[in-house]
C-alpha positions, 0 to 999 in steps of 0.5 A: 488488549496489548496485542490488539493495540499493537496490531491496530498500530501496524495498519497502514492508512490510505494516506501513508500508502499513497505517500509511500508509492508517491500517488494521489487519489486521482492516480489510475490503478495502472500507474499505481502498479507501475510505481509499485513494481518499480519501487519493489524491484529497486528495493529487491536489488539493494536488499532492503526487505524493510522497504520492500515490505512497506511498498508491498503493504502500501500496494495491499492497502490501495488494492483493497480500496480499489477493489471495494470501489470497483464493487461499489462498497466501502472497505471493511 
């Protein structure tokens, strides 16, 4: 049970993902990817694996929402 709770607490929300990448609901996917690439590369140079991980998880979260939207489904 604790492992389930621990995993659930690590799931990034859409709001958190948007805050990390500095985007809104109306931001086009291409702009989200530009922000992702910039933030990911900047943190690669400074060696911040933690920040890189947060940026990557934010992109994954928004990517799953974007793909679900393209398919006309809600993310599961």
